[in-house]
Each structure stands twice: as structure tokens, then as C-alpha cells.
MARLUM-33825 format. One line per field, with one value per residue (C-alpha): residue number from 1; x, y negated, z. Coordinates in Angstrom, 1 decimal. Example, Ala and Ser with C-alpha at 12.3 -4.5 7.8 and 13.67 -1.06 7.14 Angstrom:
2
num = [1,2]
x = [12.3,13.7]
y = [4.5,1.1]
z = [7.8,7.1]
This chain:
231
num = [1,2,3,4,5,6,7,8,9,10,11,12,13,14,15,16,17,18,19,20,21,22,23,24,25,26,27,28,29,30,31,32,33,34,35,36,37,38,39,40,41,42,43,44,45,46,47,48,49,50,51,52,53,54,55,56,57,58,59,60,61,62,63,64,65,66,67,68,69,70,71,72,73,74,75,76,77,78,79,80,81,82,83,84,85,86,87,88,89,90,91,92,93,94,95,96,97,98,99,100,101,102,103,104,105,106,107,108,109,110,111,112,113,114,115,116,117,118,119,120,121,122,123,124,125,126,127,128,129,130,131,132,133,134,135,136,137,138,139,140,141,142,143,144,145,146,147,148,149,150,151,152,153,154,155,156,157,158,159,160,161,162,163,164,165,166,167,168,169,170,171,172,173,174,175,176,177,178,179,180,181,182,183,184,185,186,187,188,189,190,191,192,193,194,195,196,197,198,199,200,201,202,203,204,205,206,207,208,209,210,211,212,213,214,215,216,217,218,219,220,221,222,223,224,225,226,227,228,229,230,231]
x = [-5.3,-5.8,-8.8,-9.1,-10.5,-12.2,-14.3,-17.1,-19.0,-21.7,-20.6,-22.7,-20.7,-17.5,-18.4,-19.0,-15.6,-13.9,-15.8,-14.6,-11.0,-11.1,-12.6,-9.7,-7.0,-5.0,-4.7,-7.4,-7.2,-6.0,-5.8,-8.0,-7.1,-9.1,-8.2,-10.8,-13.8,-12.2,-12.7,-16.4,-16.2,-14.0,-16.0,-19.2,-17.7,-16.6,-20.1,-22.1,-20.0,-18.4,-15.0,-12.1,-10.5,-8.2,-7.5,-9.6,-7.6,-9.1,-7.1,-8.8,-12.1,-15.6,-17.4,-19.9,-20.2,-19.1,-20.9,-19.4,-17.7,-14.2,-15.4,-17.6,-14.7,-13.1,-16.0,-16.7,-18.8,-21.7,-22.0,-22.0,-25.6,-26.7,-25.2,-26.3,-29.9,-30.7,-28.3,-31.1,-32.9,-32.7,-31.1,-28.3,-27.8,-27.4,-25.0,-22.9,-20.6,-20.4,-24.2,-24.0,-22.2,-23.4,-24.7,-26.6,-27.3,-30.4,-31.8,-31.1,-34.6,-34.0,-30.5,-31.7,-34.6,-33.1,-29.3,-28.4,-25.2,-23.9,-27.0,-27.2,-23.6,-23.8,-26.9,-28.8,-32.2,-35.0,-34.6,-31.1,-28.9,-27.3,-25.3,-23.4,-22.7,-21.5,-19.1,-17.5,-17.2,-15.5,-12.5,-9.3,-8.9,-10.6,-8.2,-9.4,-7.4,-8.1,-5.9,-6.4,-5.6,-7.6,-8.8,-11.2,-13.4,-15.9,-16.0,-12.5,-13.5,-15.7,-12.6,-13.3,-17.1,-18.0,-20.3,-22.4,-25.3,-28.9,-29.6,-26.2,-22.5,-21.6,-19.5,-20.8,-18.6,-17.5,-18.9,-22.2,-22.8,-25.7,-23.2,-21.4,-24.2,-26.5,-23.6,-25.0,-22.1,-20.4,-18.0,-18.8,-18.3,-15.1,-13.8,-14.8,-13.0,-9.8,-10.1,-10.9,-7.9,-7.9,-4.9,-4.6,-2.3,-1.1,-1.0,-3.1,-5.7,-3.7,-0.6,-2.2,-0.7,2.4,5.9,4.8,2.9,5.5,6.6,3.0,2.2,5.3,4.7,1.0,-0.3,2.4,2.2,-1.3,0.0,1.4,-1.1,0.5,-0.1,-1.5,-4.3]
y = [-101.8,-103.7,-105.8,-108.7,-108.5,-111.8,-113.8,-116.4,-114.5,-112.0,-108.3,-107.4,-110.0,-108.7,-105.1,-106.4,-108.1,-104.9,-103.1,-105.7,-105.4,-101.7,-102.1,-104.5,-102.1,-100.3,-97.0,-94.3,-93.6,-95.7,-95.6,-98.1,-99.5,-101.8,-103.5,-104.6,-106.1,-105.0,-101.4,-101.5,-103.6,-101.1,-98.2,-99.8,-100.2,-96.6,-95.4,-97.8,-98.0,-94.5,-96.1,-93.9,-93.8,-90.9,-91.6,-94.1,-95.6,-97.8,-99.5,-100.6,-100.5,-101.5,-98.4,-98.3,-102.0,-104.3,-105.9,-107.9,-111.0,-110.5,-110.7,-113.6,-115.6,-115.4,-117.3,-121.0,-122.0,-123.0,-119.5,-117.6,-118.4,-117.5,-114.0,-113.3,-114.5,-114.4,-111.9,-109.9,-112.9,-113.2,-116.7,-115.5,-112.3,-114.3,-116.9,-115.3,-112.4,-110.7,-110.4,-107.8,-105.4,-106.6,-103.5,-104.4,-101.2,-102.9,-103.8,-100.7,-100.8,-104.4,-103.4,-100.6,-102.6,-106.1,-105.8,-106.1,-104.2,-101.7,-99.5,-99.1,-98.0,-95.8,-94.1,-94.7,-95.5,-93.0,-92.5,-91.2,-92.0,-88.8,-90.9,-92.6,-89.3,-87.6,-90.4,-90.1,-86.3,-86.7,-88.4,-86.5,-87.9,-90.3,-91.8,-93.7,-95.4,-97.4,-98.9,-98.0,-101.5,-103.4,-106.6,-107.7,-104.8,-103.6,-100.7,-100.0,-96.5,-98.0,-97.5,-93.8,-94.1,-94.1,-96.8,-97.6,-95.2,-96.4,-99.1,-98.6,-99.6,-95.9,-94.9,-91.9,-88.9,-88.2,-84.7,-85.6,-88.8,-89.0,-89.9,-86.6,-84.2,-85.3,-85.7,-89.1,-90.1,-86.7,-87.0,-83.5,-82.1,-84.0,-82.6,-79.0,-79.4,-80.7,-84.1,-86.3,-87.7,-89.8,-91.6,-93.7,-96.8,-98.8,-102.4,-105.5,-106.0,-108.8,-106.6,-103.6,-104.6,-106.2,-105.3,-104.0,-101.2,-100.5,-97.1,-96.0,-97.0,-95.3,-92.1,-91.7,-93.8,-93.9,-90.2,-90.8,-93.0,-89.9,-88.6,-85.2,-84.8,-81.3,-81.4]
z = [-29.7,-26.4,-25.4,-23.0,-19.5,-19.4,-21.7,-21.6,-24.4,-23.8,-23.8,-26.9,-28.9,-27.6,-28.6,-32.1,-32.0,-31.1,-33.9,-36.4,-35.2,-35.8,-39.3,-40.1,-38.8,-41.5,-39.7,-39.7,-36.0,-33.0,-29.3,-27.4,-24.0,-21.8,-18.5,-15.9,-17.7,-21.0,-19.9,-20.4,-23.5,-25.3,-24.0,-25.2,-28.6,-28.7,-27.8,-29.9,-33.1,-33.6,-33.7,-34.9,-31.4,-30.5,-26.8,-24.7,-21.8,-19.1,-16.4,-13.2,-15.0,-13.9,-15.2,-12.3,-12.0,-9.2,-6.2,-3.3,-2.0,-3.4,-7.0,-6.3,-4.9,-8.4,-9.9,-9.9,-6.9,-9.1,-10.5,-7.1,-6.2,-9.8,-9.4,-5.8,-6.3,-10.0,-11.6,-13.3,-14.7,-18.5,-18.6,-16.2,-18.1,-21.3,-19.9,-17.2,-18.1,-14.7,-14.5,-17.3,-14.9,-11.5,-9.8,-6.6,-4.7,-3.1,-6.6,-8.7,-10.3,-11.5,-12.5,-14.7,-16.3,-16.6,-16.8,-20.5,-20.8,-18.2,-17.7,-21.5,-22.1,-19.0,-20.5,-17.3,-18.8,-18.8,-22.6,-23.1,-26.1,-27.3,-29.9,-27.1,-25.3,-28.5,-29.3,-25.9,-26.2,-29.6,-27.9,-27.7,-24.2,-21.8,-19.3,-16.2,-13.5,-10.4,-7.7,-4.0,-2.9,-5.6,-3.9,-6.7,-7.9,-5.3,-5.0,-6.2,-7.2,-10.0,-12.2,-11.8,-12.3,-8.6,-7.3,-4.3,-3.5,-3.6,-0.9,0.7,0.6,0.8,-2.2,-4.1,-4.5,-8.1,-8.5,-6.9,-8.9,-11.3,-14.0,-13.6,-12.6,-15.4,-17.9,-19.0,-21.2,-21.3,-18.3,-17.1,-20.6,-21.1,-17.8,-18.7,-22.0,-20.3,-21.9,-18.8,-16.9,-13.7,-12.0,-8.9,-8.9,-5.8,-7.0,-6.7,-9.4,-11.1,-11.3,-13.0,-16.4,-15.1,-13.8,-10.4,-12.2,-14.8,-13.4,-13.1,-16.7,-18.1,-16.2,-16.5,-19.4,-22.1,-22.9,-24.2,-27.0,-28.7,-31.2,-31.2,-27.5,-26.8,-24.2]
């Protein structure tokens, strides 16, 4: 089951949409795949709704948010000031999709307290949600990819859960990130259990799910659609 990367709806509504699609599916267990913005929508659904997902696959995801000019240039000009100046204000959070995963390294306190979606599914709040973490650990496999020439997501490594460090545009290293060291959603546990897989593509963001990335998808992603895969 695949989910869209863009939508005008808020992320909470999209998570509910994913949940309803799974309820309507005839099979007991499915694979879930999300691309770009869809990566955090489908992961949020897995965490919040205990969906019967076998393998969770995310392509060029935004797991650690995005921040920077390239992404802003994809937005209508009237939205750019809203994001750069008022991203963490409630009206913008309710109306502008990207605000829900806009992670400004200079405003991480506001991000944590006012951003409606990403800090929650990343389990970054002071009070942790063990339910989210356990739902991730229950996966057979969690697959993450990013492209080393992605021209939209900043930082590109957000697809592998690496973001900017506090008050800096320096990219955190994976093993030293808070997400990994504190095992907030179970990444460290998944890695220790041999259920965490990462891959690096070499295509533009818009080509991740298209012909230029076909060989990469066939080699690295398609094997995870086999429910009998031994990990």
C-alpha cells in the first residue's frame, strides 16, 4: 500500500486516512511504503494506529524534518514568509502542511512545543510514548533511503533520520543523534535486532519513484515485498 507525498490536508487527517485504508484492506498484513512527505504520514500511522504492517519502507523521507531554501522554492510565494517567520504559530500549523515538519535548528524549543506533528511521531517530547516505540519495534523491517543528490529536502540525510544539530547547519551523525542514542522510536533496538535497513540512491528528488531510479528500486527495495524474506 503506497501513500502520497503531497497534500493540502493536515497530517493528522492523513494519518487517519491511512488507518482507514488499512481497515478496508482484505489482507491481514501488508507492506507500507511512503515517499517524501508520505514517509512521515505512513510512519505516523504505524506508530499511532498499530497497523498490521510487515515491512515499512520510506523513500527519500523527511524523518528529521526539513529546513532551507530549496524546499521553500517549491512553495507558492505567499507561503514562504509564513513558514520562515511564523511556522510554529497555531494558524500556520493548522493550515500549511510543511509547517508540521519544519525543523528550524535555531528554534528547536518552539519546534518541540508548537510543531503539531513531527516532534510527536519522533517521540521527542519530555513525556515519551512507549506505544509508538513498541509499534515500530514490532515491524519485521524498517527500510529508509535517501538520495545523495536530493535537491529538495534539506538536509538530504533527513531520509535516514539525521537532521541539523542545535543552532547549527551541521548535520548530526547517525549513531550520535538523540533519536538513536535515546532509542526514541526504537531505531537502536531495530538495528540491534537486524531489522533496520538504509540505502543511498543517486537521483533527483522527483525521480525517486520513476525510471531513473528503477535499478535501485529493483535491487534494494523489491526484496522487501516478499513476506517470507528471512531477516
